[in-house]
A tleap script that builds the chain and sets N, CA, C and O, in Angstrom:
source leaprc.protein.ff14SB
mol = sequence {
  NMET PRO ASN VAL LEU LEU ARG LYS LEU SER
  LEU SER GLU ALA MET GLU ALA LEU LYS MET
  LYS LEU PHE PHE VAL ALA MET ALA MET LEU
  ILE MET ALA ALA SER ALA ALA ASP SER PRO
  ALA PRO SER PRO THR SER ASP ALA THR THR
  MET PHE VAL PRO THR SER VAL ALA SER LEU
  VAL ALA LEU ALA PHE GLY PHE LEU CPHE
}
set mol.1.N position { 34.033 16.318 4.057 }
set mol.1.CA position { 32.598 16.244 4.347 }
set mol.1.C position { 32.199 14.766 4.438 }
set mol.1.O position { 32.381 14.017 3.479 }
set mol.2.N position { 31.662 14.347 5.576 }
set mol.2.CA position { 31.291 12.935 5.711 }
set mol.2.C position { 30.096 12.587 4.835 }
set mol.2.O position { 29.212 13.407 4.588 }
set mol.3.N position { 30.103 11.363 4.385 }
set mol.3.CA position { 29.010 10.886 3.551 }
set mol.3.C position { 27.844 10.513 4.458 }
set mol.3.O position { 27.960 9.609 5.285 }
set mol.4.N position { 26.735 11.201 4.305 }
set mol.4.CA position { 25.574 10.998 5.166 }
set mol.4.C position { 24.964 9.626 4.927 }
set mol.4.O position { 24.407 9.031 5.849 }
set mol.5.N position { 25.059 9.122 3.720 }
set mol.5.CA position { 24.440 7.837 3.406 }
set mol.5.C position { 25.186 6.661 4.037 }
set mol.5.O position { 24.611 5.584 4.193 }
set mol.6.N position { 26.431 6.844 4.395 }
set mol.6.CA position { 27.218 5.739 4.928 }
set mol.6.C position { 27.394 5.805 6.444 }
set mol.6.O position { 28.138 4.999 7.004 }
set mol.7.N position { 26.733 6.738 7.119 }
set mol.7.CA position { 26.889 6.829 8.568 }
set mol.7.C position { 26.133 5.699 9.251 }
set mol.7.O position { 25.189 5.136 8.697 }
set mol.8.N position { 26.557 5.388 10.437 }
set mol.8.CA position { 25.884 4.330 11.197 }
set mol.8.C position { 24.581 4.880 11.771 }
set mol.8.O position { 24.504 6.033 12.197 }
set mol.9.N position { 23.564 4.028 11.770 }
set mol.9.CA position { 22.277 4.426 12.319 }
set mol.9.C position { 22.239 4.135 13.811 }
set mol.9.O position { 22.822 3.161 14.289 }
set mol.10.N position { 21.540 5.001 14.535 }
set mol.10.CA position { 21.324 4.706 15.949 }
set mol.10.C position { 20.302 3.584 16.049 }
set mol.10.O position { 19.660 3.222 15.063 }
set mol.11.N position { 20.163 3.048 17.232 }
set mol.11.CA position { 19.238 1.934 17.429 }
set mol.11.C position { 17.805 2.336 17.109 }
set mol.11.O position { 17.075 1.571 16.479 }
set mol.12.N position { 17.393 3.528 17.537 }
set mol.12.CA position { 16.014 3.951 17.267 }
set mol.12.C position { 15.796 4.195 15.769 }
set mol.12.O position { 14.723 3.899 15.245 }
set mol.13.N position { 16.803 4.729 15.083 }
set mol.13.CA position { 16.678 4.931 13.640 }
set mol.13.C position { 16.624 3.601 12.903 }
set mol.13.O position { 15.882 3.451 11.933 }
set mol.14.N position { 17.411 2.639 13.364 }
set mol.14.CA position { 17.397 1.320 12.730 }
set mol.14.C position { 16.055 0.640 12.947 }
set mol.14.O position { 15.523 0.012 12.032 }
set mol.15.N position { 15.503 0.757 14.150 }
set mol.15.CA position { 14.194 0.163 14.437 }
set mol.15.C position { 13.103 0.830 13.597 }
set mol.15.O position { 12.205 0.158 13.089 }
set mol.16.N position { 13.188 2.149 13.456 }
set mol.16.CA position { 12.200 2.853 12.654 }
set mol.16.C position { 12.297 2.424 11.189 }
set mol.16.O position { 11.274 2.231 10.531 }
set mol.17.N position { 13.502 2.277 10.683 }
set mol.17.CA position { 13.692 1.830 9.306 }
set mol.17.C position { 13.153 0.417 9.124 }
set mol.17.O position { 12.530 0.111 8.107 }
set mol.18.N position { 13.396 -0.451 10.117 }
set mol.18.CA position { 12.887 -1.818 10.044 }
set mol.18.C position { 11.364 -1.836 10.055 }
set mol.18.O position { 10.744 -2.600 9.315 }
set mol.19.N position { 10.756 -0.994 10.898 }
set mol.19.CA position { 9.290 -0.927 10.950 }
set mol.19.C position { 8.722 -0.464 9.615 }
set mol.19.O position { 7.709 -0.987 9.149 }
set mol.20.N position { 9.381 0.524 9.000 }
set mol.20.CA position { 8.899 1.022 7.717 }
set mol.20.C position { 9.014 -0.059 6.643 }
set mol.20.O position { 8.114 -0.210 5.817 }
set mol.21.N position { 10.111 -0.806 6.649 }
set mol.21.CA position { 10.279 -1.883 5.669 }
set mol.21.C position { 9.226 -2.965 5.866 }
set mol.21.O position { 8.637 -3.447 4.898 }
set mol.22.N position { 8.987 -3.350 7.131 }
set mol.22.CA position { 7.983 -4.368 7.410 }
set mol.22.C position { 6.583 -3.892 7.021 }
set mol.22.O position { 5.783 -4.665 6.494 }
set mol.23.N position { 6.291 -2.612 7.283 }
set mol.23.CA position { 4.999 -2.058 6.898 }
set mol.23.C position { 4.834 -2.092 5.379 }
set mol.23.O position { 3.766 -2.447 4.878 }
set mol.24.N position { 5.874 -1.729 4.654 }
set mol.24.CA position { 5.820 -1.740 3.194 }
set mol.24.C position { 5.599 -3.153 2.669 }
set mol.24.O position { 4.799 -3.359 1.756 }
set mol.25.N position { 6.300 -4.124 3.238 }
set mol.25.CA position { 6.149 -5.508 2.799 }
set mol.25.C position { 4.740 -6.013 3.109 }
set mol.25.O position { 4.134 -6.707 2.293 }
set mol.26.N position { 4.221 -5.664 4.290 }
set mol.26.CA position { 2.864 -6.098 4.655 }
set mol.26.C position { 1.831 -5.495 3.718 }
set mol.26.O position { 0.904 -6.184 3.291 }
set mol.27.N position { 1.981 -4.218 3.392 }
set mol.27.CA position { 1.037 -3.576 2.466 }
set mol.27.C position { 1.130 -4.213 1.076 }
set mol.27.O position { 0.109 -4.427 0.422 }
set mol.28.N position { 2.335 -4.512 0.630 }
set mol.28.CA position { 2.500 -5.148 -0.677 }
set mol.28.C position { 1.845 -6.523 -0.696 }
set mol.28.O position { 1.215 -6.904 -1.682 }
set mol.29.N position { 1.996 -7.270 0.402 }
set mol.29.CA position { 1.373 -8.592 0.470 }
set mol.29.C position { -0.148 -8.482 0.475 }
set mol.29.O position { -0.831 -9.278 -0.169 }
set mol.30.N position { -0.680 -7.502 1.198 }
set mol.30.CA position { -2.133 -7.314 1.222 }
set mol.30.C position { -2.664 -6.944 -0.158 }
set mol.30.O position { -3.703 -7.452 -0.581 }
set mol.31.N position { -1.968 -6.077 -0.849 }
set mol.31.CA position { -2.404 -5.666 -2.186 }
set mol.31.C position { -2.341 -6.843 -3.145 }
set mol.31.O position { -3.238 -7.032 -3.967 }
set mol.32.N position { -1.270 -7.642 -3.038 }
set mol.32.CA position { -1.163 -8.808 -3.919 }
set mol.32.C position { -2.247 -9.830 -3.612 }
set mol.32.O position { -2.800 -10.437 -4.529 }
set mol.33.N position { -2.557 -10.027 -2.343 }
set mol.33.CA position { -3.593 -10.986 -1.965 }
set mol.33.C position { -4.962 -10.513 -2.434 }
set mol.33.O position { -5.787 -11.316 -2.870 }
set mol.34.N position { -5.199 -9.219 -2.344 }
set mol.34.CA position { -6.491 -8.686 -2.768 }
set mol.34.C position { -6.635 -8.752 -4.287 }
set mol.34.O position { -7.726 -9.007 -4.798 }
set mol.35.N position { -5.554 -8.527 -4.998 }
set mol.35.CA position { -5.651 -8.558 -6.461 }
set mol.35.C position { -5.699 -9.987 -6.988 }
set mol.35.O position { -6.211 -10.226 -8.082 }
set mol.36.N position { -5.170 -10.943 -6.218 }
set mol.36.CA position { -5.156 -12.325 -6.676 }
set mol.36.C position { -6.502 -13.014 -6.466 }
set mol.36.O position { -6.797 -14.013 -7.121 }
set mol.37.N position { -7.314 -12.486 -5.560 }
set mol.37.CA position { -8.609 -13.112 -5.290 }
set mol.37.C position { -9.522 -12.904 -6.495 }
set mol.37.O position { -9.657 -11.794 -7.009 }
set mol.38.N position { -10.140 -13.987 -6.929 }
set mol.38.CA position { -11.047 -13.905 -8.070 }
set mol.38.C position { -12.430 -13.501 -7.598 }
set mol.38.O position { -13.047 -14.176 -6.773 }
set mol.39.N position { -12.899 -12.401 -8.129 }
set mol.39.CA position { -14.251 -11.972 -7.774 }
set mol.39.C position { -15.211 -12.515 -8.825 }
set mol.39.O position { -14.819 -12.736 -9.971 }
set mol.40.N position { -16.449 -12.727 -8.446 }
set mol.40.CA position { -17.404 -13.231 -9.425 }
set mol.40.C position { -17.677 -12.188 -10.511 }
set mol.40.O position { -17.647 -10.983 -10.262 }
set mol.41.N position { -17.936 -12.674 -11.688 }
set mol.41.CA position { -18.208 -11.776 -12.802 }
set mol.41.C position { -19.577 -11.114 -12.605 }
set mol.41.O position { -20.516 -11.766 -12.148 }
set mol.42.N position { -19.696 -9.832 -12.943 }
set mol.42.CA position { -20.993 -9.182 -12.810 }
set mol.42.C position { -21.973 -9.708 -13.861 }
set mol.42.O position { -21.579 -10.174 -14.930 }
set mol.43.N position { -23.227 -9.620 -13.531 }
set mol.43.CA position { -24.229 -10.090 -14.481 }
set mol.43.C position { -24.272 -9.146 -15.687 }
set mol.43.O position { -23.901 -7.978 -15.566 }
set mol.44.N position { -24.712 -9.630 -16.829 }
set mol.44.CA position { -24.737 -8.786 -18.028 }
set mol.44.C position { -25.640 -7.563 -17.888 }
set mol.44.O position { -25.449 -6.574 -18.596 }
set mol.45.N position { -26.611 -7.615 -16.996 }
set mol.45.CA position { -27.524 -6.476 -16.863 }
set mol.45.C position { -27.010 -5.428 -15.889 }
set mol.45.O position { -27.547 -4.321 -15.847 }
set mol.46.N position { -25.960 -5.753 -15.088 }
set mol.46.CA position { -25.470 -4.770 -14.117 }
set mol.46.C position { -24.530 -3.785 -14.810 }
set mol.46.O position { -23.878 -4.107 -15.803 }
set mol.47.N position { -24.486 -2.595 -14.260 }
set mol.47.CA position { -23.607 -1.564 -14.808 }
set mol.47.C position { -22.386 -1.466 -13.897 }
set mol.47.O position { -22.377 -0.683 -12.947 }
set mol.48.N position { -21.362 -2.257 -14.186 }
set mol.48.CA position { -20.198 -2.354 -13.309 }
set mol.48.C position { -19.345 -1.100 -13.343 }
set mol.48.O position { -18.590 -0.857 -12.401 }
set mol.49.N position { -19.435 -0.301 -14.385 }
set mol.49.CA position { -18.582 0.879 -14.478 }
set mol.49.C position { -18.980 1.948 -13.468 }
set mol.49.O position { -18.156 2.795 -13.124 }
set mol.50.N position { -20.212 1.931 -12.985 }
set mol.50.CA position { -20.605 2.943 -11.998 }
set mol.50.C position { -19.905 2.721 -10.669 }
set mol.50.O position { -19.770 3.664 -9.890 }
set mol.51.N position { -19.457 1.509 -10.384 }
set mol.51.CA position { -18.756 1.224 -9.132 }
set mol.51.C position { -17.242 1.376 -9.269 }
set mol.51.O position { -16.544 1.500 -8.263 }
set mol.52.N position { -16.724 1.370 -10.500 }
set mol.52.CA position { -15.273 1.359 -10.693 }
set mol.52.C position { -14.623 2.668 -10.252 }
set mol.52.O position { -13.614 2.643 -9.547 }
set mol.53.N position { -15.177 3.801 -10.650 }
set mol.53.CA position { -14.550 5.091 -10.354 }
set mol.53.C position { -14.562 5.396 -8.855 }
set mol.53.O position { -13.509 5.732 -8.313 }
set mol.54.N position { -15.710 5.296 -8.150 }
set mol.54.CA position { -15.664 5.575 -6.711 }
set mol.54.C position { -14.758 4.606 -5.943 }
set mol.54.O position { -14.101 5.005 -4.982 }
set mol.55.N position { -14.720 3.368 -6.352 }
set mol.55.CA position { -13.863 2.390 -5.683 }
set mol.55.C position { -12.398 2.731 -5.905 }
set mol.55.O position { -11.592 2.613 -4.983 }
set mol.56.N position { -12.045 3.148 -7.099 }
set mol.56.CA position { -10.661 3.532 -7.391 }
set mol.56.C position { -10.253 4.763 -6.588 }
set mol.56.O position { -9.147 4.822 -6.051 }
set mol.57.N position { -11.139 5.736 -6.510 }
set mol.57.CA position { -10.833 6.944 -5.736 }
set mol.57.C position { -10.663 6.594 -4.257 }
set mol.57.O position { -9.738 7.079 -3.606 }
set mol.58.N position { -11.548 5.760 -3.731 }
set mol.58.CA position { -11.452 5.369 -2.329 }
set mol.58.C position { -10.158 4.605 -2.063 }
set mol.58.O position { -9.541 4.781 -1.013 }
set mol.59.N position { -9.747 3.765 -2.998 }
set mol.59.CA position { -8.497 3.021 -2.836 }
set mol.59.C position { -7.298 3.964 -2.827 }
set mol.59.O position { -6.395 3.809 -2.004 }
set mol.60.N position { -7.282 4.923 -3.721 }
set mol.60.CA position { -6.172 5.879 -3.761 }
set mol.60.C position { -6.123 6.739 -2.502 }
set mol.60.O position { -5.040 7.029 -1.994 }
set mol.61.N position { -7.282 7.147 -1.996 }
set mol.61.CA position { -7.324 7.936 -0.765 }
set mol.61.C position { -6.812 7.107 0.407 }
set mol.61.O position { -6.074 7.616 1.250 }
set mol.62.N position { -7.198 5.833 0.466 }
set mol.62.CA position { -6.732 4.965 1.544 }
set mol.62.C position { -5.218 4.765 1.476 }
set mol.62.O position { -4.548 4.775 2.509 }
set mol.63.N position { -4.674 4.585 0.277 }
set mol.63.CA position { -3.224 4.438 0.135 }
set mol.63.C position { -2.494 5.716 0.538 }
set mol.63.O position { -1.475 5.659 1.228 }
set mol.64.N position { -3.010 6.868 0.110 }
set mol.64.CA position { -2.389 8.142 0.476 }
set mol.64.C position { -2.430 8.342 1.987 }
set mol.64.O position { -1.450 8.791 2.581 }
set mol.65.N position { -3.556 8.014 2.609 }
set mol.65.CA position { -3.679 8.136 4.058 }
set mol.65.C position { -2.679 7.223 4.761 }
set mol.65.O position { -2.073 7.607 5.761 }
set mol.66.N position { -2.510 6.014 4.231 }
set mol.66.CA position { -1.551 5.083 4.820 }
set mol.66.C position { -0.119 5.560 4.711 }
set mol.66.O position { 0.667 5.364 5.637 }
set mol.67.N position { 0.235 6.178 3.606 }
set mol.67.CA position { 1.600 6.656 3.440 }
set mol.67.C position { 1.868 7.906 4.265 }
set mol.67.O position { 2.978 8.093 4.763 }
set mol.68.N position { 0.849 8.777 4.418 }
set mol.68.CA position { 1.053 10.021 5.152 }
set mol.68.C position { 1.014 9.826 6.659 }
set mol.68.O position { 1.749 10.491 7.389 }
set mol.69.N position { 0.177 8.935 7.124 }
set mol.69.CA position { 0.028 8.765 8.571 }
set mol.69.C position { 0.434 7.384 8.922 }
set mol.69.O position { 0.392 7.007 10.093 }
savepdb mol mol.pdb
quit
């Protein structure tokens, strides 16, 4: 039984794998750049927790959409 993991890839499969790797690296760089940016601190009177949950949900939905499509 041939080992499927060691077979040679066709040109289109290799290009698709390269595109997926480049996409993953680009997404990782974008996430790192976004997390490294310092945002201004909220004022003591603002309620920052009301924005945290919807923003987190929207971020997770965007990541899931990116991975699926």
